[in-house]
VOBA-1610 file (N, C-alpha, C; in pm, whole numbers, padded with zeros to 5 digits, always signed):
BEGIN
Met-00796-02556-01632Met-00662-02583-01577Met-00633-02541-01436Arg-00685-02449-01407Arg-00703-02373-01271Arg-00850-02346-01246Glu-00872-02403-01099Glu-01006-02401-01059Glu-01031-02365-00933Leu-01115-02241-00879Leu-01150-02226-00754Leu-01300-02301-00729Ile-01290-02415-00656Ile-01431-02478-00640Ile-01515-02389-00497Ile-01620-02339-00516Ile-01666-02262-00419Ile-01785-02349-00385Asp-01797-02398-00243Asp-01903-02455-00222Asp-02016-02372-00133Leu-02113-02334-00207Leu-02220-02217-00149Leu-02286-02300-00038Asp-02313-02432-00034Asp-02390-02508+00080Asp-02316-02475+00202Ala-02182-02486+00192Ala-02094-02454+00315Ala-02117-02321+00366Val-02121-02234+00270Val-02150-02082+00330Val-02277-02081+00411Ala-02379-02149+00344Ala-02504-02150+00406Ala-02510-02226+00531Ala-02432-02323+00535Ala-02407-02394+00676Ala-02337-02336+00777Asn-02240-02270+00733Asn-02177-02161+00827Asn-02251-02050+00877Leu-02365-01995+00804Leu-02444-01892+00848Leu-02522-01956+00951Ala-02559-02076+00943Ala-02665-02146+01035Ala-02590-02168+01156Thr-02455-02202+01154Thr-02391-02224+01267Thr-02377-02102+01348Met-02317-01981+01281Met-02302-01860+01326Met-02433-01793+01388Arg-02537-01812+01322Arg-02677-01777+01393Arg-02706-01837+01515Ala-02686-01978+01495Ala-02726-02035+01633Ala-02615-01969+01742Arg-02518-01942+01726Arg-02411-01891+01827Arg-02441-01745+01878Val-02534-01655+01801Val-02541-01528+01832Val-02673-01518+01855Gly-02763-01601+01876Gly-02929-01624+01923Gly-02996-01527+01842Lys-03074-01438+01919Lys-03171-01348+01843Lys-03108-01234+01773Ala-02983-01202+01771Ala-02911-01084+01705Ala-02931-01103+01549Leu-02958-01000+01484Leu-02960-01027+01332Leu-02843-01043+01286Val-02817-01104+01163Val-02704-01107+01100Val-02661-01051+00971Leu-02565-00976+00978Leu-02520-00908+00844Leu-02394-00987+00798Gly-02404-01036+00659Gly-02310-01107+00620Gly-02226-01030+00513Val-02098-01046+00557Val-01995-00941+00492Val-01942-01013+00355Val-01994-00934+00245Val-01944-00997+00103Val-01863-00895+00022Lys-01794-00806+00102Lys-01694-00704+00031Lys-01584-00791-00030Ala-01515-00711-00111Ala-01420-00766-00187Ala-01433-00906-00257Asn-01538-00900-00320Asn-01579-01004-00397Asn-01614-01146-00316Ala-01680-01110-00206Ala-01710-01192-00073Ala-01594-01277-00064Tyr-01484-01190-00019Tyr-01345-01253+00034Tyr-01273-01366-00082Gly-01315-01323-00206Gly-01260-01400-00299Gly-01345-01514-00362His-01470-01539-00303His-01563-01655-00320His-01653-01613-00428Gly-01669-01466-00458Gly-01773-01458-00550Gly-01893-01370-00500Met-01897-01239-00509Met-01993-01156-00420Met-02140-01200-00471Ile-02191-01173-00592Ile-02314-01209-00627Ile-02359-01373-00591Gln-02275-01447-00653Gln-02316-01614-00597Gln-02346-01621-00446Val-02240-01563-00379Val-02253-01579-00222Val-02380-01494-00171Ala-02395-01379-00217Ala-02509-01280-00169Ala-02644-01362-00206Arg-02664-01432-00324Arg-02782-01486-00352Arg-02800-01610-00283Lys-02681-01686-00245Lys-02702-01805-00128Lys-02739-01749-00002Leu-02687-01647+00042Leu-02708-01569+00183Leu-02851-01548+00185Glu-02905-01482+00064Glu-03050-01414+00084Glu-03133-01541+00091Ala-03096-01642+00002Ala-03187-01775+00025Ala-03186-01832+00145Ala-03077-01821+00218Ala-03041-01892+00342Ala-03126-01786+00451Gly-03150-01697+00427Gly-03218-01589+00532Gly-03153-01504+00586Val-03026-01459+00534Val-02948-01373+00631Val-03018-01225+00628Asp-03006-01126+00729Asp-03055-01049+00735Asp-03024-00906+00672Tyr-02909-00911+00653Tyr-02833-00790+00592Tyr-02713-00818+00520Leu-02663-00754+00426Leu-02535-00771+00351Leu-02445-00652+00394Gly-02328-00653+00390Gly-02237-00561+00417Gly-02116-00552+00328Val-02107-00432+00252Val-01970-00420+00151Val-01895-00285+00216Ala-01787-00289+00142Ala-01726-00168+00195Ala-01747-00044+00112Asp-01786-00055-00016Asp-01799+00072-00104Asp-01933+00068-00149Ile-01969+00188-00220Ile-02113+00201-00290Ile-02122+00117-00403Asp-02003+00096-00472Asp-02002+00035-00614Asp-02045-00115-00591Glu-01976-00166-00490Glu-02028-00313-00466Glu-02147-00320-00429Ala-02218-00226-00347Ala-02355-00216-00305Ala-02438-00224-00423Leu-02405-00139-00545Leu-02476-00106-00635Leu-02479-00230-00737Glu-02366-00306-00727Glu-02366-00409-00822Glu-02441-00522-00761Leu-02471-00541-00631Leu-02566-00618-00548Leu-02709-00591-00618Arg-02735-00458-00596Arg-02866-00417-00645Arg-02888-00451-00777Glu-02798-00429-00878Glu-02818-00455-01023Glu-02834-00621-01046Ala-02793-00692-00966Ala-02813-00839-00959Ala-02946-00896-00890Ser-03035-00777-00863Ser-03153-00810-00816Ser-03158-00847-00655Ile-03049-00812-00603Ile-03061-00859-00451Ile-03140-00773-00393Asp-03233-00804-00315Asp-03322-00708-00238Asp-03310-00680-00092Leu-03200-00763-00021Leu-03171-00726+00116Leu-03139-00605+00144Pro-03170-00558+00270Pro-03088-00435+00309Pro-02916-00455+00290Ile-02856-00366+00241Ile-02721-00350+00213Ile-02669-00226+00298Leu-02551-00253+00369Leu-02498-00137+00430Leu-02344-00117+00366Ala-02313+00004+00326Ala-02172+00012+00262Ala-02109+00134+00356Trp-01995+00146+00383Trp-01942+00230+00482Trp-01810+00298+00469Leu-01746+00277+00344Leu-01633+00332+00317Leu-01628+00412+00190His-01638+00553+00213His-01676+00638+00089His-01545+00712+00032Asp-01552+00758-00082Asp-01478+00859-00150Asp-01493+00984-00079Pro-01394+01077-00041Pro-01431+01206+00007Pro-01529+01274-00079Gln-01517+01281-00209Gln-01594+01353-00310Gln-01728+01265-00348Gln-01765+01159-00268Gln-01864+01064-00319Gln-01986+01145-00349Asn-02062+01104-00468Asn-02176+01149-00495Asn-02293+01020-00446Phe-02358+01056-00343Phe-02450+00948-00288Phe-02580+00938-00358Val-02622+01012-00468Val-02753+01017-00510Val-02791+00850-00549Arg-02691+00804-00638Arg-02736+00661-00686Arg-02760+00585-00563Ala-02674+00591-00473Ala-02688+00481-00336Ala-02839+00495-00284Val-02848+00638-00248Val-02965+00678-00185Val-03093+00609-00276Asp-03081+00637-00393Asp-03200+00607-00476Asp-03215+00453-00496Ala-03092+00373-00456Ala-03103+00237-00465Ala-03139+00175-00328Gly-03177+00273-00229Gly-03202+00209-00114Gly-03079+00145-00033Ile-02961+00204-00066Ile-02830+00157+00009Ile-02823+00215+00132Glu-02809+00146+00252Glu-02798+00200+00361Glu-02643+00254+00400Leu-02608+00350+00452Leu-02479+00412+00433Leu-02417+00439+00588Gly-02284+00387+00599Gly-02207+00427+00713Gly-02163+00558+00709Val-02182+00642+00825Val-02144+00768+00838Val-02032+00789+00943Ala-01908+00853+00902Ala-01811+00872+00994Ala-01785+00998+01034Asn-01826+01101+00957Asn-01829+01249+00975Asn-01925+01343+00938Ile-01946+01454+00977Ile-02026+01561+00941Ile-02048+01570+00778Ala-01922+01587+00724Ala-01914+01601+00553Ala-01981+01496+00499Gln-01989+01372+00542Gln-02057+01252+00481Gln-02197+01278+00495Val-02235+01292+00639Val-02389+01310+00643Val-02469+01417+00584Glu-02393+01538+00578Glu-02440+01653+00505Glu-02466+01618+00336Ala-02358+01556+00291Ala-02365+01519+00156Ala-02493+01412+00133Ile-02515+01315+00208Ile-02613+01212+00209Ile-02736+01283+00213Ala-02743+01377+00295Ala-02883+01459+00328Ala-02902+01527+00206Lys-02823+01589+00139Lys-02842+01652+00017Lys-02887+01588-00082Ala-02809+01470-00099Ala-02861+01361-00218Ala-03025+01301-00177Ala-03047+01289-00053Ala-03190+01270-00025Ala-03271+01365-00062Glu-03241+01481-00016Glu-03326+01611-00048Glu-03357+01617-00192His-03237+01603-00292His-03252+01606-00433His-03345+01497-00464Leu-03342+01380-00419Leu-03438+01277-00462Leu-03571+01293-00411Gly-03607+01361-00284Gly-03733+01346-00234Gly-03735+01216-00137Arg-03612+01172-00077Arg-03633+01063-00041Arg-03559+01065+00117Val-03580+00941+00205Val-03521+00961+00332Val-03403+00867+00311Ala-03282+00903+00339Ala-03158+00813+00353Ala-03123+00757+00491Arg-03111+00620+00480Arg-03099+00547+00593Arg-02943+00533+00641Ile-02918+00572+00751Ile-02767+00583+00769Ile-02738+00511+00917His-02614+00473+00909His-02559+00405+01036His-02429+00493+01082Leu-02438+00541+01208Leu-02331+00623+01253Leu-02230+00534+01321Lys-02084+00579+01256Lys-01984+00496+01319Lys-01895+00571+01397Ile-01872+00514+01526Ile-01782+00584+01625Ile-01663+00507+01632Asp-01533+00539+01629Asp-01407+00490+01648Asp-01405+00452+01781Thr-01384+00350+01821Thr-01378+00305+01974Thr-01229+00275+02008Gly-01157+00265+01905Gly-01002+00237+01959Gly-00950+00152+01847Leu-01004+00119+01739Leu-00933+00060+01632Leu-00827+00175+01543Gly-00888+00292+01550Gly-00788+00409+01472Gly-00838+00404+01335Arg-00927+00357+01297Arg-00940+00345+01123Arg-01095+00437+01126Asn-01162+00405+01038Asn-01285+00462+01003Asn-01367+00506+01114Gly-01462+00620+01120Gly-01541+00644+01217Gly-01503+00778+01300Ala-01604+00840+01347Ala-01581+00941+01422Ala-01500+00958+01556Ser-01430+01022+01586Ser-01348+01025+01721Ser-01441+01047+01822Glu-01390+01032+01964Glu-01488+01055+02050Glu-01499+01203+02071Gln-01395+01288+02022Gln-01411+01444+02035Gln-01515+01497+01908Gln-01495+01411+01818Gln-01604+01460+01693Gln-01743+01402+01739Trp-01775+01305+01799Trp-01892+01230+01827Trp-02030+01323+01849Pro-01998+01418+01944Pro-02096+01504+01993Pro-02150+01586+01862Gln-02053+01665+01808Gln-02113+01755+01684Gln-02160+01655+01590Leu-02115+01554+01559Leu-02197+01479+01472Leu-02333+01428+01501Leu-02366+01397+01622Leu-02488+01377+01684Leu-02574+01478+01655Gln-02535+01606+01697Gln-02607+01723+01688Gln-02656+01772+01544Thr-02549+01728+01444Thr-02577+01751+01302Thr-02664+01668+01254Val-02657+01535+01282Val-02746+01442+01241Val-02897+01465+01309His-02903+01495+01434His-03029+01528+01494His-03117+01624+01412Gly-03013+01730+01380Gly-03113+01841+01279Gly-03154+01797+01163Leu-03082+01708+01100Leu-03114+01645+00974Leu-03228+01560+00973Val-03234+01479+01080Val-03336+01389+01108Val-03469+01460+01103Ala-03440+01583+01181Ala-03573+01682+01201Ala-03610+01729+01086Glu-03534+01762+00997Glu-03558+01820+00857Glu-03631+01715+00757Gly-03619+01570+00804Gly-03667+01481+00735Gly-03573+01427+00619Phe-03458+01442+00625Phe-03366+01392+00525Phe-03307+01279+00540Val-03276+01225+00651Val-03200+01104+00715Val-03279+01036+00816Gln-03276+00901+00828Gln-03303+00835+00937Gln-03190+00738+00998Val-03168+00743+01111Val-03064+00679+01189Val-03101+00535+01199Val-03057+00447+01129Val-03087+00313+01144Val-02986+00239+01272Gly-02863+00273+01253Gly-02778+00201+01353Gly-02678+00284+01383Ile-02603+00236+01493Ile-02469+00298+01552Ile-02372+00185+01553Phe-02254+00192+01505Phe-02168+00081+01503Phe-02026+00111+01515Ser-01940+00020+01537Ser-01791+00008+01554Ser-01729-00109+01524His-01604-00110+01540His-01531-00233+01507His-01405-00248+01596Leu-01414-00373+01676Leu-01305-00413+01748Leu-01171-00433+01694Ser-01070-00398+01766Ser-00922-00416+01697Ser-00882-00548+01724Cys-00934-00627+01813Cys-00885-00789+01854Cys-00728-00793+01871Thr-00705-00700+01952Thr-00552-00709+02006Thr-00546-00779+02125Thr-00597-00748+02232Thr-00595-00829+02348Thr-00746-00831+02407Glu-00770-00906+02498Glu-00923-00921+02578Glu-00936-00788+02620Ala-00834-00738+02695Ala-00843-00604+02767Ala-00894-00470+02674Asp-00816-00498+02549Asp-00824-00382+02468Asp-00972-00390+02412Asp-01035-00519+02379Asp-01162-00544+02336Asp-01273-00500+02429Leu-01242-00523+02541Leu-01351-00490+02658Leu-01339-00335+02694Ala-01234-00264+02662Ala-01234-00122+02695Ala-01305-00070+02586Gln-01303-00151+02437Gln-01363-00071+02334Gln-01522-00097+02362Ile-01569-00200+02412Ile-01711-00241+02433Ile-01776-00122+02540Val-01681-00086+02633Val-01716+00014+02713Val-01728+00150+02661Arg-01651+00206+02571Arg-01668+00298+02491Arg-01764+00303+02402Phe-01798+00194+02349Phe-01905+00185+02253Phe-02039+00218+02316Asp-02058+00168+02437Asp-02167+00177+02532Asp-02181+00318+02537Lys-02073+00373+02583Lys-02081+00528+02626Lys-02111+00603+02510Ala-02066+00591+02399Ala-02113+00648+02253Ala-02278+00646+02205Val-02313+00526+02243Val-02466+00498+02247Val-02533+00546+02336Glu-02499+00587+02467Glu-02560+00658+02558Glu-02557+00806+02521Gln-02456+00837+02473Gln-02457+00983+02432Gln-02548+01025+02314Ala-02571+00910+02213Ala-02677+00936+02114Ala-02803+00950+02189Arg-02823+00849+02259Arg-02956+00849+02334Arg-02991+01002+02402Ala-02881+01047+02464Ala-02898+01173+02544Ala-02919+01292+02437Ala-02865+01288+02326Ala-02865+01387+02228Ala-03010+01371+02137Gly-03097+01287+02174Gly-03221+01268+02111Gly-03219+01200+01971Val-03115+01120+01953Val-03091+01049+01826Val-03161+00905+01839Glu-03238+00885+01758Glu-03308+00758+01763Glu-03259+00646+01675Phe-03248+00526+01716Phe-03181+00444+01607Phe-03253+00298+01673Glu-03219+00189+01581Glu-03290+00068+01566Glu-03164-00048+01639Leu-03047-00011+01566Leu-02982-00129+01578Leu-02811-00085+01635Arg-02766-00160+01705Arg-02625-00134+01753Arg-02539-00259+01707His-02434-00250+01630His-02366-00361+01575His-02232-00334+01600Leu-02137-00411+01668Leu-02021-00396+01698Leu-01897-00499+01670Thr-01949-00636+01687Thr-01858-00747+01656Thr-01857-00800+01514Ala-01759-00827+01457Ala-01732-00927+01342Ala-01732-01079+01398Ser-01675-01160+01303Ser-01672-01299+01342Ser-01604-01322+01451Asp-01479-01271+01483Asp-01405-01287+01613Asp-01468-01248+01730Gly-01531-01116+01738Gly-01595-01082+01827Gly-01721-01140+01885Ser-01777-01175+01762Ser-01914-01262+01782Ser-01913-01390+01849Ile-01769-01455+01832Ile-01751-01564+01905Ile-01703-01541+02047Lys-01629-01451+02054Lys-01565-01417+02193Lys-01638-01349+02303Tyr-01743-01261+02242Tyr-01780-01158+02345Tyr-01949-01157+02305Pro-02024-01253+02360Pro-02165-01275+02359Pro-02227-01149+02405Gln-02174-01086+02491Gln-02240-00953+02570Gln-02226-00850+02473Ala-02174-00862+02353Ala-02161-00738+02265Ala-02239-00774+02130His-02336-00886+02140His-02387-00915+02005His-02515-00784+01975Tyr-02533-00743+02075Tyr-02658-00622+02067Tyr-02757-00663+01970Glu-02816-00592+01879Glu-02901-00611+01790Glu-02866-00678+01670Met-02721-00678+01645Met-02677-00716+01503Met-02550-00754+01519Val-02510-00848+01448Val-02336-00889+01439Val-02295-00879+01291Arg-02202-00864+01256Arg-02143-00872+01138Arg-02043-00997+01105Ile-02094-01072+01042Ile-02025-01202+01011Ile-01948-01205+00858Gly-01812-01208+00875Gly-01744-01215+00745Gly-01671-01353+00729Val-01541-01372+00775Val-01456-01455+00743Val-01523-01589+00791Ala-01590-01617+00911Ala-01644-01719+00936Ala-01769-01776+00835Leu-01839-01717+00791Leu-01911-01743+00654Leu-01846-01843+00555Tyr-01713-01802+00526Tyr-01641-01880+00443Tyr-01564-01996+00481Gly-01607-02023+00600Gly-01553-02129+00693Gly-01405-02126+00717Leu-01365-02026+00784Leu-01216-01986+00812Leu-01235-01947+00967Ser-01151-01963+01030Ser-01143-01936+01173Ser-01075-01793+01191Pro-01137-01701+01274Pro-01080-01564+01273Pro-00947-01571+01368Phe-00928-01682+01430Phe-00813-01683+01532Phe-00710-01775+01477Glu-00604-01725+01469Glu-00470-01806+01438Glu-00452-01934+01515Glu-00478-01907+01644Glu-00465-02035+01724Glu-00594-02130+01723Asn-00688-02113+01662Asn-00801-02200+01632Asn-00835-02252+01482Ser-00849-02369+01477Ser-00898-02425+01350Ser-01048-02378+01315Ala-01107-02389+01202Ala-01225-02373+01172Ala-01320-02485+01230Ala-01272-02606+01238Ala-01347-02704+01294Ala-01359-02698+01448Asp-01292-02617+01509Asp-01302-02589+01631Asp-01428-02525+01669Phe-01499-02452+01582Phe-01614-02373+01561Phe-01727-02437+01498Asn-01697-02558+01432Asn-01803-02633+01351Asn-01810-02558+01226Leu-01708-02476+01161Leu-01703-02409+01040Leu-01642-02497+00927Arg-01699-02487+00803Arg-01673-02556+00692Arg-01616-02498+00580Pro-01478-02490+00553Pro-01396-02402+00437Pro-01495-02421+00327Ala-01525-02310+00228Ala-01597-02297+00136Ala-01521-02311+00011Met-01388-02258+00016Met-01306-02260-00113Met-01207-02395-00126Thr-01197-02451-00253Thr-01099-02524-00256Thr-01007-02476-00379Ala-00885-02446-00395Ala-00814-02403-00520Ala-00732-02545-00553Thr-00789-02556-00684Thr-00719-02663-00760Thr-00655-02617-00861Ala-00570-02716-00949Ala-00509-02671-01082Ala-00469-02843-01149Lys-00419-02869-01261Lys-00384-02975-01318Lys-00249-02963-01348Val-00173-03089-01306Val-00016-03071-01371Val-00029-03047-01506Ser+00054-02968-01536Ser+00071-02922-01687Ser+00150-03012-01770Leu+00272-03041-01703Leu+00372-03107-01754Leu+00452-03177-01655Val+00524-03313-01714Val+00602-03356-01623Val+00731-03409-01724Lys+00838-03427-01643Lys+00955-03456-01708Lys+01082-03532-01605Arg+01138-03617-01653Arg+01250-03671-01587Arg+01387-03588-01608Val+01464-03578-01470Val+01580-03486-01497Val+01687-03579-01411Glu+01807-03551-01440Glu+01915-03620-01357Glu+01940-03553-01221Ala+02023-03608-01149Ala+02053-03560-01018Ala+02130-03421-01033Gly+02090-03319-00962Gly+02181-03212-00944Gly+02144-03097-01034Glu+02010-03114-01078Glu+01948-02998-01180Glu+01858-02901-01089Gly+01913-02781-01127Gly+01824-02690-01060Gly+01693-02657-01104Val+01596-02606-01013Val+01452-02608-01045Val+01404-02454-01023Ser+01365-02389-01155Ser+01307-02269-01127Ser+01402-02161-01072Tyr+01355-02023-01076Tyr+01436-01919-01060Tyr+01511-01923-00916Gly+01636-01884-00919Gly+01721-01885-00798Gly+01761-02023-00751Tyr+01708-02140-00810Tyr+01763-02262-00772Tyr+01747-02285-00623Leu+01629-02251-00576Leu+01603-02279-00430Leu+01603-02426-00403His+01593-02513-00516His+01601-02663-00493His+01668-02715-00613Arg+01756-02812-00584Arg+01827-02888-00663Arg+01785-03042-00647Thr+01770-03120-00745Thr+01733-03267-00745Thr+01863-03329-00669Val+01817-03423-00585Val+01931-03503-00523Val+01942-03638-00610Ser+01864-03680-00679Ser+01882-03810-00761Ser+01794-03777-00856Gln+01810-03872-00960Gln+01711-03876-01102Gln+01558-03852-01034Ser+01482-03777-01081Ser+01366-03724-01036Ser+01253-03692-01140Thr+01135-03686-01105Thr+01023-03627-01183Thr+00999-03472-01137Leu+01000-03400-01227Leu+00948-03258-01202Leu+00815-03242-01264Ala+00716-03190-01173Ala+00570-03148-01223Ala+00547-03012-01228Leu+00523-02958-01351Leu+00474-02811-01372Leu+00335-02780-01323Ile+00305-02715-01241Ile+00179-02657-01218Ile+00169-02515-01240Ala+00053-02464-01335Ala+00041-02327-01405Ala-00040-02239-01294Val-00007-02233-01189Val-00036-02140-01086Val+00053-02046-01033Gly+00051-01930-01045Gly+00166-01824-00985Gly+00101-01729-00898Tyr+00205-01634-00867Tyr+00137-01502-00816Tyr+00052-01419-00876Ala+00022-01448-01020Ala-00083-01386-01106Ala-00214-01430-01049Glu-00237-01566-00999Glu-00331-01610-00962Glu-00367-01585-00820Gly-00256-01523-00754Gly-00262-01500-00607Gly-00184-01581-00503Leu-00125-01702-00554Leu-00058-01777-00492Leu+00072-01681-00447Pro+00095-01657-00314Pro+00203-01579-00286Pro+00330-01617-00333Arg+00412-01528-00353Arg+00545-01558-00393Arg+00634-01614-00254Ala+00575-01566-00151Ala+00639-01612-00011Ala+00608-01742+00004Ala+00537-01817-00075Ala+00504-01964-00059Ala+00631-02048-00097Ser+00738-01969-00176Ser+00832-02052-00242Ser+00906-02127-00128Gly+00930-02235-00152Gly+01024-02339-00043Gly+00954-02359+00106Lys+00821-02297+00103Lys+00772-02330+00233Lys+00620-02416+00234Ala+00535-02361+00133Ala+00414-02437+00144Ala+00408-02563+00072Lys+00304-02647+00089Lys+00280-02775+00064Lys+00134-02774-00025Val+00142-02877-00116Val+00016-02900-00186Val+00007-03054-00197Ser-00122-03089-00250Ser-00157-03234-00250Ser-00186-03273-00391Ile-00135-03389-00415Ile-00177-03491-00532Ile-00199-03628-00533Lys-00312-03663-00539Lys-00375-03783-00509Lys-00326-03850-00384Gly-00386-03761-00284Gly-00374-03791-00145Gly-00247-03779-00067Lys-00126-03718-00153Lys+00014-03736-00107Lys+00045-03570-00102Thr+00120-03540+00001Thr+00144-03395+00026Thr+00305-03367-00046Tyr+00312-03256-00109Tyr+00447-03235-00167Tyr+00492-03093-00105Asp+00615-03077-00094Asp+00661-02938-00070Asp+00660-02870-00189Val+00619-02723-00194Val+00667-02640-00290Val+00788-02588-00285Asn+00896-02679-00313Asn+01039-02639-00312Asn+01117-02541-00411Ser+01019-02506-00512Ser+01090-02421-00609Ser+01030-02276-00604Arg+01068-02173-00665Arg+01024-02036-00667Arg+00889-02042-00722Val+00805-01970-00652Val+00675-01950-00722Val+00687-01838-00812Ala+00657-01848-00931Ala+00673-01740-01043Ala+00546-01688-01067Met+00540-01598-01170Met+00423-01527-01200Met+00303-01639-01244Asp+00339-01735-01322Asp+00246-01828-01376Asp+00248-01959-01331Gln+00353-01992-01261Gln+00371-02135-01244Gln+00472-02160-01120Phe+00449-02288-01070Phe+00560-02342-00991Phe+00585-02484-01020Val+00714-02547-00967Val+00736-02686-01010Val+00764-02763-00855Leu+00714-02894-00880Leu+00744-02983-00780Leu+00832-03070-00811Asp+00928-03123-00715Asp+00979-03241-00725Asp+00918-03367-00670Val+00874-03449-00741Val+00772-03559-00697Val+00867-03689-00677Gly+00977-03700-00719Gly+01088-03807-00717Gly+01035-03909-00791Asn+01034-04014-00736Asn+00988-04123-00828Asn+00837-04168-00825Asp+00764-04071-00771Asp+00610-04097-00776Asp+00564-04119-00907Ser+00443-04182-00932Ser+00374-04173-01052Ser+00272-04064-01062Val+00321-03960-01095Val+00252-03811-01137Val+00273-03792-01278Lys+00143-03757-01336Lys+00136-03745-01476Lys+00071-03601-01502Ala+00098-03574-01630Ala+00012-03460-01669Ala-00135-03480-01670Gly-00224-03377-01612Gly-00359-03394-01597Gly-00390-03425-01462Asp-00306-03462-01377Asp-00327-03529-01239Asp-00385-03377-01146Leu-00464-03417-01072Leu-00552-03276-00990Leu-00430-03260-00884Val-00415-03141-00858Val-00327-03075-00741Val-00406-02981-00679Thr-00427-03019-00526Thr-00508-02909-00449Thr-00402-02833-00380Ile-00430-02716-00406Ile-00344-02605-00333Ile-00379-02597-00200Phe-00495-02570-00182Phe-00564-02576-00037Phe-00715-02608-00041Gly-00769-02647+00043Gly-00911-02669+00064Gly-00958-02745+00203Asp-01046-02801+00214Asp-01081-02848+00356Asp-01002-02953+00425Pro-00939-02936+00523Pro-00828-03014+00569Pro-00886-03145+00633Ala-01040-03155+00626Ala-01095-03277+00689Ala-01081-03380+00566Ser-01054-03322+00443Ser-01055-03430+00337Ser-00884-03472+00315Gly-00813-03423+00413Gly-00668-03453+00392Gly-00573-03377+00322Val-00639-03264+00264Val-00551-03169+00190Val-00500-03035+00286Pro-00397-02978+00230Pro-00364-02846+00315Pro-00484-02752+00303Ser-00473-02682+00410Ser-00581-02575+00435Ser-00547-02441+00383Ala-00642-02339+00371Ala-00584-02197+00349Ala-00511-02147+00485Asp-00528-02198+00618Asp-00462-02162+00710Asp-00304-02231+00712Asp-00291-02336+00648Asp-00152-02380+00613Asp-00077-02308+00541Leu-00135-02253+00415Leu-00088-02165+00320Leu-00038-02028+00382Ala-00146-01987+00464Ala-00121-01862+00527Ala+00007-01868+00618Ala-00002-01975+00711Ala+00132-01986+00802Ala+00249-02001+00718Ala+00244-02077+00606Ala+00375-02088+00532Ala+00451-01960+00469Cys+00338-01873+00424Cys+00369-01744+00384Cys+00394-01619+00477Gly+00343-01659+00609Gly+00369-01550+00707Gly+00249-01447+00702Thr+00117-01506+00683Thr-00005-01395+00665Thr-00107-01482+00732Ile-00246-01407+00690Ile-00359-01471+00746Ile-00454-01525+00663Asn-00538-01618+00678Asn-00623-01682+00601Asn-00691-01610+00528Tyr-00751-01482+00565Tyr-00835-01388+00509Tyr-00762-01334+00356Glu-00626-01303+00377Glu-00548-01263+00278Glu-00561-01384+00162Ile-00532-01520+00192Ile-00505-01613+00096Ile-00639-01614+00030Val-00753-01617+00086Val-00882-01660+00000Val-00913-01534-00085Thr-00881-01415-00026Thr-00951-01281-00092Thr-00856-01250-00211Arg-00722-01306-00207Arg-00639-01246-00320Arg-00650-01368-00424Met-00729-01474-00411Met-00725-01576-00523Met-00795-01513-00627Gly-00756-01529-00759Gly-00807-01492-00880Gly-00738-01516-01013Gly-00701-01386-01052Gly-00622-01395-01184Gly-00686-01490-01271Arg-00641-01595-01328Arg-00671-01682-01437Arg-00746-01810-01376Phe-00745-01816-01231Phe-00851-01906-01199Phe-01000-01906-01233Lys-01055-01983-01282Lys-01197-02019-01296Lys-01284-02046-01195Arg-01390-01989-01150Arg-01455-02041-01047Arg-01573-02116-01069Ser-01607-02221-01008Ser-01712-02317-01017Ser-01781-02315-00873Tyr-01927-02324-00902Tyr-01995-02319-00782Tyr-02076-02467-00751Leu-02075-02477-00611Leu-02155-02609-00582Leu-02276-02557-00489Gly-02405-02583-00521Gly-02503-02528-00461Gly-02578-02384-00482Glu-02521-02343-00618Glu-02570-02214-00656Glu-02723-02210-00661Glu-02749-02075-00620Glu-02898-02024-00640Glu-02891-01983-00786Val-03004-02020-00859Val-03038-01957-00996Val-03181-01902-01002
//
């Protein structure tokens, strides 16, 4: 009744497109948050088969889930509980982002316990104001890390940060701050292999900041990181199509109110079509009265209130029947609304639309690696 169709071949093609754009830089494929709603294990297996160099997740639980699925690629996790026990992560060979002294000391303790060397990436906050050491904290972090490296507990694999993508001037200032932090690390005797700063947006806009590795997230899923550009502008192909079946149709008279709050009343005798998708599946309530969906090549306004389990379309006198396929969003090249269209209708971004899709949707995969 409800289906998310995930085209994994599109994910692989998008990887190839972005790899061609970033040249010799390694590519870390970001699969956090269930691969932006696309299915972390299935996407990771496809990326591994397609030759991605790294995988990136937010937290250790996600990384361990990948290891339990026999994913052997290098995996970086960077967002940690303040009381995180790093033993399982170090034992599984997960590479760990480090934002402060407490984290690196806990990681070193776990490595010492296991008799292993933990592989870490040091994060410097260059202006996003989120995770990472501040410029004031950075020298002390470098000094602590240098000592732990000498003791044989940790190895610094990389230094990284994240752009705010506010304005070009802000981004360029962050690149300068990142380069300064890297030089401070070198001056402190901290050896490392990789610098990585740009995500999908920065990897497209700032080739001078590709360094040794880039992190590609939303572009892998065929979505533009810029609201002013479409995916097609960058030769990216959307990987997710959200569909459902018409559950029920009925004829009603003119003047009938439709769903909660009567956002819509029929203007003449009309057919109402019930679609069993609501905000429990991730369709934003904000889509009420604003979004559009497609049935048999025709676009219809979602002119009723989106409820927890359903919404209703007024399809007039069109020949719509129970069982007809409704495309909520997909590849606009096929003539259907896109995730960008739904995002614009809801006052949000395409990242949120695809990531929140779930609930009772069933996922099916095209091009799945087995």
